[in-house]
Backbone as CSV, one residue per row, in Angstrom:
resi,resn,N_x,N_y,N_z,CA_x,CA_y,CA_z,C_x,C_y,C_z
1,MET,-24.090,-53.923,-38.681,-23.292,-54.987,-38.112,-21.810,-54.618,-38.257
2,ILE,-21.108,-54.651,-37.161,-19.689,-54.315,-37.152,-18.894,-55.615,-37.091
3,ILE,-18.034,-55.826,-38.076,-17.195,-57.024,-38.100,-15.862,-56.676,-37.461
4,SER,-15.470,-57.457,-36.478,-14.204,-57.228,-35.800,-13.101,-57.974,-36.551
5,TYR,-12.157,-57.235,-37.092,-11.151,-57.822,-37.953,-10.128,-58.720,-37.245
6,PRO,-9.785,-58.520,-35.978,-8.847,-59.466,-35.362,-9.399,-60.892,-35.275
7,TYR,-10.707,-61.023,-35.213,-11.283,-62.363,-35.143,-11.222,-63.075,-36.477
8,ILE,-11.061,-62.333,-37.553,-10.909,-62.972,-38.858,-9.585,-63.730,-38.921
9,LEU,-8.594,-63.285,-38.152,-7.332,-64.027,-38.075,-7.541,-65.399,-37.449
10,LEU,-8.470,-65.511,-36.513,-8.801,-66.823,-35.950,-9.394,-67.739,-37.008
11,ILE,-10.231,-67.189,-37.860,-10.830,-67.983,-38.930,-9.750,-68.466,-39.894
12,ILE,-8.837,-67.581,-40.266,-7.770,-67.945,-41.195,-6.840,-68.986,-40.580
13,ALA,-6.490,-68.810,-39.314,-5.611,-69.775,-38.640,-6.293,-71.135,-38.497
14,GLY,-7.584,-71.124,-38.198,-8.313,-72.388,-38.087,-8.393,-73.116,-39.410
15,LEU,-8.664,-72.377,-40.483,-8.708,-73.008,-41.807,-7.344,-73.544,-42.212
16,ALA,-6.287,-72.817,-41.874,-4.937,-73.287,-42.197,-4.621,-74.592,-41.471
17,GLY,-5.019,-74.689,-40.207,-4.793,-75.922,-39.464,-5.587,-77.095,-40.021
18,ILE,-6.808,-76.832,-40.434,-7.641,-77.894,-41.001,-7.097,-78.336,-42.358
19,ILE,-6.755,-77.359,-43.193,-6.284,-77.684,-44.540,-4.952,-78.424,-44.501
20,TRP,-4.070,-78.059,-43.576,-2.803,-78.781,-43.474,-2.978,-80.130,-42.781
21,GLY,-3.793,-80.168,-41.735,-3.844,-81.346,-40.882,-4.597,-82.532,-41.451
22,LEU,-5.645,-82.302,-42.218,-6.418,-83.431,-42.743,-5.593,-84.336,-43.651
23,PRO,-4.896,-83.813,-44.660,-4.070,-84.719,-45.460,-2.869,-85.259,-44.676
24,ALA,-2.321,-84.438,-43.786,-1.143,-84.869,-43.026,-1.482,-86.000,-42.067
25,ALA,-2.687,-86.030,-41.546,-3.075,-87.098,-40.621,-3.123,-88.455,-41.320
26,HIS,-3.331,-88.465,-42.608,-3.358,-89.721,-43.353,-2.023,-90.050,-44.001
27,ARG,-1.176,-89.030,-44.188,0.070,-89.211,-44.905,1.238,-89.555,-43.972
28,LEU,1.241,-89.033,-42.770,2.390,-89.183,-41.883,2.404,-90.540,-41.193
29,LYS,3.565,-90.908,-40.679,3.726,-92.176,-39.956,3.081,-92.088,-38.578
30,SER,3.102,-93.186,-37.867,2.286,-93.390,-36.674,2.399,-92.347,-35.564
31,PRO,3.545,-91.977,-35.047,3.467,-91.001,-33.949,3.105,-89.598,-34.414
32,PHE,3.415,-89.265,-35.664,3.190,-87.907,-36.143,1.764,-87.680,-36.620
33,ASP,1.058,-88.742,-36.984,-0.325,-88.562,-37.432,-1.240,-88.149,-36.290
34,ILE,-0.882,-88.512,-35.075,-1.669,-88.092,-33.915,-1.532,-86.580,-33.716
35,ALA,-0.336,-86.064,-33.892,-0.130,-84.619,-33.773,-0.893,-83.867,-34.861
36,ALA,-0.928,-84.415,-36.063,-1.676,-83.773,-37.146,-3.176,-83.800,-36.853
37,ALA,-3.654,-84.879,-36.254,-5.072,-84.950,-35.896,-5.413,-83.947,-34.797
38,VAL,-4.501,-83.722,-33.877,-4.713,-82.725,-32.830,-4.719,-81.315,-33.443
39,VAL,-3.882,-81.086,-34.446,-3.876,-79.795,-35.137,-5.217,-79.569,-35.831
40,VAL,-5.788,-80.620,-36.421,-7.103,-80.491,-37.056,-8.163,-80.150,-36.011
41,LEU,-8.125,-80.813,-34.878,-9.090,-80.539,-33.819,-8.963,-79.096,-33.327
42,CYS,-7.743,-78.644,-33.104,-7.534,-77.253,-32.681,-7.959,-76.278,-33.771
43,GLY,-7.760,-76.658,-35.033,-8.196,-75.820,-36.140,-9.698,-75.679,-36.203
44,VAL,-10.412,-76.763,-35.958,-11.877,-76.710,-35.960,-12.380,-75.823,-34.816
45,ILE,-11.780,-75.972,-33.653,-12.185,-75.158,-32.508,-11.871,-73.683,-32.756
46,THR,-10.683,-73.400,-33.297,-10.289,-72.024,-33.581,-11.178,-71.401,-34.647
47,PHE,-11.504,-72.175,-35.678,-12.375,-71.685,-36.740,-13.768,-71.375,-36.199
48,ALA,-14.312,-72.287,-35.414,-15.652,-72.071,-34.858,-15.666,-70.865,-33.914
49,LEU,-14.638,-70.716,-33.107,-14.552,-69.576,-32.205,-14.423,-68.267,-32.984
50,GLY,-13.635,-68.275,-34.045,-13.486,-67.082,-34.864,-14.778,-66.676,-35.548
51,VAL,-15.515,-67.650,-36.085,-16.795,-67.345,-36.723,-17.792,-66.821,-35.695
52,LEU,-17.821,-67.459,-34.550,-18.750,-67.047,-33.496,-18.469,-65.631,-33.023
53,LEU,-17.207,-65.320,-32.772,-16.857,-63.993,-32.279,-16.931,-62.922,-33.362
54,THR,-16.793,-63.311,-34.624,-16.912,-62.326,-35.698,-18.344,-61.868,-35.871
55,PHE,-19.269,-62.800,-35.850,-20.655,-62.446,-36.150,-21.493,-62.157,-34.914
56,ILE,-21.071,-62.627,-33.745,-21.761,-62.333,-32.487,-20.700,-61.867,-31.492
57,PRO,-20.277,-60.600,-31.550,-19.147,-60.139,-30.739,-19.381,-60.222,-29.234
58,GLY,-20.573,-60.076,-28.762,-20.822,-60.115,-27.319,-21.236,-61.488,-26.818
59,PHE,-20.823,-62.541,-27.491,-21.277,-63.888,-27.123,-20.760,-64.306,-25.752
60,PHE,-19.484,-64.059,-25.495,-18.917,-64.491,-24.213,-19.085,-63.391,-23.225
């Protein structure tokens, strides 16, 4: 099994967005908490895409 290292950056970026965004979505005031929630959503999508492409490179 060959692991493609550029896709690991997607995993790291997704985890960073999730780790920052979850507490920020509850801590920030009203207009900014929506942006933090969107960052969490993008982080989840980026993380899932990174895991998928790392372990199944020919998926798409």
